[in-house]
ZAMARGU-4260 file (C-alpha; in steps of 0.2 Angstrom, whole numbers, plus 5000, padded with zeros to 4 digits):
<rodrens>
0) 5370/5824/5484 | 5351/5823/5487 | 5345/5834/5501 | 5337/5829/5518 | 5320/5834/5512
5) 5320/5821/5498 | 5325/5807/5510 | 5313/5812/5523 | 5299/5812/5510 | 5304/5796/5503
10) 5304/5788/5521 | 5286/5794/5523 | 5280/5787/5507 | 5288/5770/5510 | 5281/5770/5528
15) 5264/5773/5521 | 5265/5759/5508 | 5271/5747/5521 | 5257/5752/5534 | 5244/5749/5520
20) 5251/5732/5517 | 5249/5734/5498 | 5255/5718/5489 | 5269/5722/5477 | 5274/5709/5464
25) 5288/5714/5452 | 5288/5707/5434 | 5305/5700/5437 | 5298/5688/5449 | 5287/5681/5435
30) 5302/5673/5426 | 5304/5655/5432 | 5321/5648/5437 | 5330/5637/5424 | 5323/5619/5425
35) 5307/5623/5434 | 5291/5614/5428 | 5276/5624/5426 | 5258/5622/5419 | 5255/5635/5406
40) 5237/5631/5400 | 5222/5639/5391 | 5204/5634/5390 | 5198/5633/5372 | 5179/5635/5371
45) 5165/5637/5358 | 5157/5652/5366 | 5162/5669/5359 | 5175/5659/5350 | 5176/5652/5332
50) 5194/5644/5334 | 5187/5627/5333 | 5176/5629/5318 | 5189/5628/5304 | 5204/5617/5302
55) 5215/5632/5298 | 5211/5643/5313 | 5213/5628/5324 | 5230/5624/5317 | 5236/5642/5318
60) 5230/5643/5337 | 5241/5628/5341 | 5256/5635/5332 | 5254/5652/5341 | 5252/5644/5358
65) 5268/5634/5355 | 5278/5649/5349 | 5273/5658/5365 | 5279/5643/5376 | 5262/5637/5382
70) 5262/5618/5385 | 5243/5614/5389 | 5226/5616/5381 | 5210/5612/5389 | 5197/5611/5375
75) 5179/5610/5378 | 5171/5594/5373 | 5154/5594/5382 | 5143/5610/5384 | 5125/5616/5380
80) 5119/5598/5380 | 5130/5593/5365 | 5147/5585/5363 | 5160/5594/5352 | 5167/5577/5345
85) 5157/5564/5336 | 5149/5554/5350 | 5139/5538/5350 | 5134/5540/5368 | 5127/5558/5364
90) 5118/5551/5349 | 5110/5538/5360 | 5105/5549/5374 | 5102/5566/5366 | 5099/5562/5348
95) 5113/5572/5341 | 5131/5566/5338 | 5139/5583/5340 | 5134/5601/5341 | 5124/5607/5325
100) 5129/5622/5315 | 5114/5632/5321 | 5118/5630/5339 | 5136/5634/5337 | 5132/5650/5327
105) 5121/5656/5342 | 5135/5654/5354 | 5148/5664/5344 | 5135/5677/5339 | 5134/5675/5320
110) 5129/5662/5307 | 5142/5650/5303 | 5148/5650/5285 | 5147/5635/5273 | 5165/5631/5277
115) 5163/5632/5296 | 5157/5620/5308 | 5159/5602/5315 | 5151/5592/5301 | 5162/5580/5293
120) 5176/5583/5306 | 5182/5575/5322 | 5188/5591/5330 | 5195/5582/5346 | 5205/5571/5335
125) 5212/5587/5326 | 5216/5595/5343 | 5225/5580/5349 | 5235/5578/5333 | 5239/5596/5330
130) 5242/5599/5349 | 5254/5585/5351 | 5263/5590/5335 | 5266/5607/5344 | 5271/5598/5360
135) 5255/5603/5369 | 5247/5592/5382 | 5228/5590/5377 | 5216/5588/5392 | 5198/5588/5386
140) 5186/5599/5397 | 5169/5593/5401 | 5163/5610/5405 | 5144/5608/5408 | 5146/5593/5420
145) 5129/5589/5427 | 5122/5606/5420 | 5111/5606/5405 | 5102/5619/5395 | 5084/5622/5398
150) 5071/5617/5385 | 5069/5635/5381 | 5087/5638/5376 | 5088/5641/5357 | 5106/5635/5357
155) 5103/5619/5368 | 5100/5601/5365 | 5085/5590/5368 | 5093/5583/5384 | 5080/5590/5396
160) 5065/5587/5385 | 5070/5569/5382 | 5074/5565/5400 | 5064/5576/5411 | 5065/5562/5425
165) 5084/5565/5425 | 5082/5583/5432 | 5083/5588/5450 | 5072/5601/5458 | 5072/5615/5471
170) 5060/5616/5486 | 5047/5624/5476 | 5047/5611/5463 | 5056/5622/5450 | 5070/5616/5439
175) 5077/5632/5432 | 5093/5639/5438 | 5100/5655/5430 | 5119/5656/5425 | 5120/5674/5420
180) 5106/5677/5408 | 5105/5659/5402 | 5092/5647/5409 | 5099/5630/5415 | 5093/5614/5423
185) 5103/5601/5432 | 5104/5583/5430 | 5102/5573/5446 | 5120/5566/5450 | 5112/5554/5463
190) 5102/5545/5449 | 5110/5529/5442 | 5105/5534/5424 | 5113/5551/5425 | 5129/5544/5433
195) 5130/5531/5419 | 5128/5544/5405 | 5141/5555/5412 | 5154/5541/5415 | 5150/5534/5398
200) 5154/5551/5390 | 5170/5553/5399 | 5176/5535/5396 | 5171/5537/5377 | 5184/5551/5376
205) 5197/5542/5386 | 5196/5526/5376 | 5194/5534/5359 | 5207/5548/5359 | 5225/5549/5364
210) 5222/5562/5377 | 5233/5567/5391 | 5219/5569/5404 | 5201/5573/5407 | 5196/5589/5416
215) 5180/5594/5426 | 5175/5611/5433 | 5163/5619/5445 | 5148/5611/5436 | 5154/5594/5441
220) 5143/5596/5457 | 5126/5603/5460 | 5119/5620/5466 | 5115/5618/5485 | 5097/5624/5482
225) 5094/5608/5472 | 5091/5590/5478 | 5072/5592/5483 | 5066/5580/5469 | 5057/5564/5474
230) 5071/5552/5470 | 5083/5562/5481 | 5071/5565/5495 | 5066/5546/5496 | 5085/5542/5496
235) 5088/5554/5510 | 5073/5547/5520 | 5079/5529/5517 | 5096/5534/5525 | 5088/5545/5539
240) 5075/5534/5547 | 5061/5542/5537 | 5066/5560/5540 | 5064/5573/5527 | 5079/5583/5521
245) 5081/5600/5530 | 5071/5614/5523 | 5087/5625/5524 | 5097/5621/5508 | 5113/5627/5518
250) 5110/5615/5533 | 5127/5608/5536 | 5122/5590/5537 | 5111/5591/5521 | 5126/5599/5513
255) 5138/5586/5519 | 5126/5571/5514 | 5124/5577/5496 | 5143/5582/5494 | 5148/5565/5501
260) 5137/5557/5487 | 5146/5567/5474 | 5163/5562/5481 | 5158/5544/5479 | 5153/5548/5461
265) 5170/5556/5458 | 5178/5540/5465 | 5169/5530/5452 | 5173/5542/5438 | 5192/5542/5443
270) 5192/5523/5443 | 5183/5522/5426 | 5195/5534/5418 | 5210/5524/5425 | 5203/5508/5419
275) 5204/5513/5401 | 5219/5525/5402 | 5229/5523/5417 | 5241/5537/5413 | 5228/5550/5410
280) 5228/5565/5422 | 5212/5568/5431 | 5211/5587/5433 | 5198/5598/5441 | 5196/5617/5440
285) 5184/5622/5454 | 5180/5638/5464 | 5189/5640/5480 | 5185/5626/5493 | 5173/5635/5504
290) 5162/5642/5490 | 5163/5626/5480 | 5156/5615/5494 | 5143/5627/5501 | 5136/5633/5484
295) 5140/5618/5472 | 5142/5603/5485 | 5159/5601/5478 | 5171/5595/5491 | 5187/5595/5481
300) 5198/5595/5496 | 5192/5578/5501 | 5193/5572/5483 | 5211/5577/5483 | 5215/5569/5500
305) 5207/5553/5494 | 5217/5553/5479 | 5203/5555/5466 | 5212/5571/5459 | 5229/5573/5451
310) 5229/5591/5445 | 5220/5606/5453 | 5217/5623/5444 | 5207/5634/5456 | 5197/5647/5447
315) 5203/5664/5454 | 5194/5677/5443 | 5198/5691/5454 | 5203/5709/5450 | 5209/5714/5468
320) 5227/5707/5471 | 5225/5706/5489 | 5210/5694/5487 | 5219/5684/5473 | 5234/5681/5485
325) 5223/5678/5500 | 5214/5663/5491 | 5231/5655/5486 | 5236/5655/5504 | 5222/5645/5511
330) 5227/5629/5521 | 5218/5618/5509 | 5228/5625/5494 | 5244/5623/5503 | 5240/5605/5508
335) 5235/5600/5491 | 5251/5607/5484 | 5261/5595/5494 | 5253/5580/5484 | 5248/5586/5467
340) 5251/5601/5455 | 5240/5615/5461 | 5239/5629/5448 | 5227/5645/5447 | 5215/5649/5434
345) 5217/5667/5428 | 5204/5677/5419 | 5211/5685/5403 | 5195/5693/5399 | 5177/5689/5393
350) 5168/5698/5379 | 5161/5713/5389 | 5176/5714/5401 | 5194/5714/5393 | 5208/5712/5406
355) 5224/5722/5404 | 5240/5713/5401 | 5248/5721/5416 | 5235/5713/5428 | 5238/5696/5420
360) 5257/5698/5422 | 5255/5703/5440 | 5244/5688/5444 | 5256/5676/5435 | 5270/5683/5446
365) 5259/5681/5462 | 5256/5663/5458 | 5275/5660/5456 | 5279/5669/5472 | 5267/5657/5481
370) 5277/5642/5474 | 5262/5635/5465 | 5262/5624/5449 | 5257/5636/5436 | 5242/5644/5427
375) 5228/5642/5415 | 5219/5656/5406 | 5201/5659/5403 | 5199/5659/5388 | 5209/5658/5371
380) 5200/5672/5362 | 5204/5684/5375 | 5223/5681/5375 | 5226/5693/5361 | 5209/5695/5351
385) 5195/5700/5362 | 5205/5714/5370 | 5207/5733/5370 | 5226/5731/5368 | 5235/5727/5351
390) 5237/5708/5347 | 5256/5711/5345 | 5257/5719/5362 | 5248/5705/5371 | 5259/5692/5363
395) 5274/5701/5368 | 5267/5702/5386 | 5266/5683/5386 | 5283/5682/5379 | 5290/5692/5394
400) 5283/5679/5407 | 5285/5664/5397 | 5303/5667/5391 | 5307/5649/5387 | 5299/5632/5385
405) 5296/5622/5400 | 5288/5605/5404 | 5272/5603/5413 | 5271/5601/5432 | 5268/5583/5437
410) 5261/5573/5452 | 5272/5574/5467 | 5266/5557/5474
</rodrens>
């Protein structure tokens, strides 16, 4: 029999843990009950990732994901001012039908070989065919939204150069916005020509390919410091008896006015998608609501309430478990989950920052404990390649949480 000192010590330790309110999530909780539906997705990009640039690598990726009981892929189709698929819309507006080999090589950090690239291929068609063959839903991801590369970006297209009047500005007249080290510009979402371009791109994909949906992320909006270009200022003055926009970019009325315009655009986009593909899922992957609206004028909670969104994957790229859980418990998250599938975007790593499998498993378990609809991982190459852990161990880690195949979560009403 254990002595009293042991039990007294154990009592003290347990008391300390409870008093600190440290979240404890057991791995056993991360196994879903039989018959449960769940989103198990991954974003597939062309940055620090060469999976899209040969048929064999793409085919292997689809097989691996299916064997590990994933059920959804979100492949990039629009970034750096280029499409990844052959696009008549992009050819007309940008001058290029798809991303050229030179730009693709810059984004993955090496020169593509003769056998690599997008030339002579329709990668989105390959993704749809091979993904569906493996039982994966294919939901193309329009990553850049209204963001575009600056003219100085060596990997970027001529979009900004050809259409300088499409760009919005900050108060000082500047157009450059830094995302990490990369210089960006933003297309003005309030201009009819810009709206038409984005809607035409999206409709082209929905009409041409047998996709299961369309996804937009935090770039389907506008950084709040923008909107001081002449077109937007004149529009604001017209609707405010000649008054200029507030000089404070964070002014609540000014935030709301621009966010409401983007909400109306989301409505137009939703209706345009449904007109050509009624069963396509309209999915978004924004930041948490407070940040999304104040920094990117992206009022996704209103989009959801108005019925313009059918799937929500909130980007929660957090290391601290308390913060990760706290964001999932926000009222707008709970409200949305009563109507549509609400999942969480989990970071599996970026090139300079690998994420350990233990953290990934703990976050999956936390999502399930909150009763949410599933997860998607950013991004494919960091699942078991760009990591400090052996590929076999990473794959085994996913097998432990995705123990059997399940169907995707669907719209509740």
